[in-house]
C-alpha positions as a Markdown table, in Angstrom:
| # | Residue | x | y | z |
|---|---|---|---|---|
| 1 | Met | -91.7 | -25.2 | 94.2 |
| 2 | Glu | -90.5 | -24.4 | 97.6 |
| 3 | Pro | -87.7 | -21.6 | 98.2 |
| 4 | Lys | -84.2 | -22.7 | 99.1 |
| 5 | Ser | -83.6 | -20.1 | 101.9 |
| 6 | Gly | -85.6 | -17.5 | 103.5 |
| 7 | Pro | -87.1 | -16.6 | 107.0 |
| 8 | Gly | -88.5 | -19.5 | 108.6 |
| 9 | Lys | -86.9 | -22.2 | 106.5 |
| 10 | Gln | -84.3 | -22.8 | 109.5 |
| 11 | Tyr | -87.1 | -23.3 | 111.9 |
| 12 | Gly | -88.5 | -26.3 | 109.8 |
| 13 | Glu | -85.3 | -28.1 | 109.7 |
| 14 | Gly | -84.8 | -27.8 | 113.6 |
| 15 | Tyr | -88.5 | -29.1 | 114.2 |
| 16 | Lys | -87.6 | -32.2 | 111.9 |
| 17 | Tyr | -84.6 | -33.3 | 113.9 |
| 18 | Val | -86.6 | -32.5 | 117.1 |
| 19 | Ser | -89.3 | -34.9 | 116.1 |
| 20 | Tyr | -86.3 | -37.6 | 115.4 |
| 21 | Gly | -85.2 | -37.1 | 118.9 |
| 22 | Leu | -88.7 | -37.6 | 120.2 |
| 23 | Thr | -89.2 | -40.6 | 118.3 |
| 24 | Phe | -86.1 | -41.9 | 119.8 |
| 25 | Ala | -86.8 | -41.2 | 123.3 |
| 26 | Gly | -90.7 | -42.2 | 122.7 |
| 27 | Gly | -89.5 | -45.7 | 121.7 |
| 28 | Val | -87.3 | -46.1 | 124.8 |
| 29 | Ile | -89.9 | -45.0 | 127.0 |
| 30 | Val | -92.5 | -47.0 | 125.7 |
| 31 | Phe | -90.9 | -50.2 | 125.5 |
| 32 | Thr | -89.4 | -49.7 | 128.8 |
| 33 | Leu | -92.7 | -49.0 | 130.6 |
| 34 | Gly | -93.9 | -52.1 | 128.5 |
| 35 | Gly | -91.1 | -54.2 | 130.2 |
| 36 | Leu | -91.7 | -52.7 | 133.8 |
| 37 | Trp | -95.5 | -53.9 | 133.4 |
| 38 | Val | -94.5 | -57.3 | 132.5 |
| 39 | Asp | -91.9 | -57.4 | 135.2 |
| 40 | Arg | -94.7 | -56.4 | 137.8 |
| 41 | Arg | -97.0 | -58.7 | 136.5 |
| 42 | Leu | -94.8 | -61.7 | 136.5 |
| 43 | Gly | -93.0 | -60.4 | 139.7 |
| 44 | Val | -89.7 | -61.1 | 138.4 |
| 45 | Val | -86.4 | -58.9 | 138.6 |
| 46 | Pro | -86.1 | -56.3 | 136.4 |
| 47 | Leu | -85.3 | -58.5 | 133.4 |
| 48 | Phe | -88.0 | -57.3 | 131.1 |
| 49 | Thr | -87.4 | -53.7 | 132.3 |
| 50 | Val | -83.9 | -54.0 | 131.1 |
| 51 | Ala | -84.8 | -55.9 | 127.9 |
| 52 | Gly | -87.5 | -53.5 | 126.9 |
| 53 | Thr | -85.1 | -50.6 | 127.5 |
| 54 | Leu | -82.5 | -52.2 | 124.9 |
| 55 | Val | -85.2 | -53.1 | 122.5 |
| 56 | Gly | -86.5 | -49.7 | 122.5 |
| 57 | Ala | -83.2 | -48.0 | 121.9 |
| 58 | Val | -82.1 | -50.3 | 119.3 |
| 59 | Leu | -85.5 | -49.9 | 117.4 |
| 60 | Gly | -85.6 | -46.2 | 118.0 |
| 61 | Phe | -82.2 | -45.7 | 116.8 |
| 62 | Leu | -82.9 | -47.8 | 113.4 |
| 63 | Ser | -86.1 | -45.9 | 112.8 |
| 64 | Val | -84.0 | -42.4 | 113.3 |
| 65 | Tyr | -81.3 | -43.8 | 111.1 |
| 66 | Arg | -83.6 | -45.1 | 108.3 |
| 67 | Arg | -85.2 | -41.7 | 108.2 |
| 68 | Leu | -82.1 | -39.9 | 108.0 |
| 69 | Glu | -80.5 | -42.1 | 105.6 |
| 70 | Ala | -83.7 | -41.7 | 103.2 |
| 71 | Glu | -83.3 | -37.9 | 103.4 |
| 72 | Arg | -79.9 | -38.0 | 102.6 |
| 73 | Ile | -80.7 | -40.2 | 99.5 |
| 74 | Gly | -83.2 | -37.8 | 98.5 |
| 75 | Gln | -81.2 | -34.7 | 98.8 |
| 76 | Arg | -78.3 | -36.7 | 96.8 |
| 77 | Arg | -80.9 | -37.5 | 94.1 |
| 78 | Lys | -82.2 | -34.0 | 94.0 |
| 79 | Lys | -78.6 | -32.6 | 93.9 |
| 80 | Asp | -77.7 | -35.1 | 90.9 |
| 81 | Gly | -81.0 | -34.5 | 89.0 |
| 82 | Ala | -80.3 | -30.5 | 89.1 |
| 83 | Gly | -76.8 | -30.8 | 88.3 |
C-alpha cells in the first residue's frame, strides 16, 4: 500500500510526465533521422524527412495519449472501488 502523500511523492509524479515528453520527443527524433537517412540514400528532396517527422509526431502523440488515458482510467477505477 503506497502513501497518498508525503515527501518525494510529487517528484515521482513529475518524473512520470517528463518521461512522457521524452517519449514524444524521442519518437519525433528517431523518425526524422530515419527519414533523413532514406533521403540521403535515395538522393531525393527532403520528402522522407518531412514524412518521418510527421509520422514520429503522430505516433509519439498516440503513445503518450494512450498512456495518459490508461492512467486516467486506472485512477477512476481506483476512486470508484474505494468509494
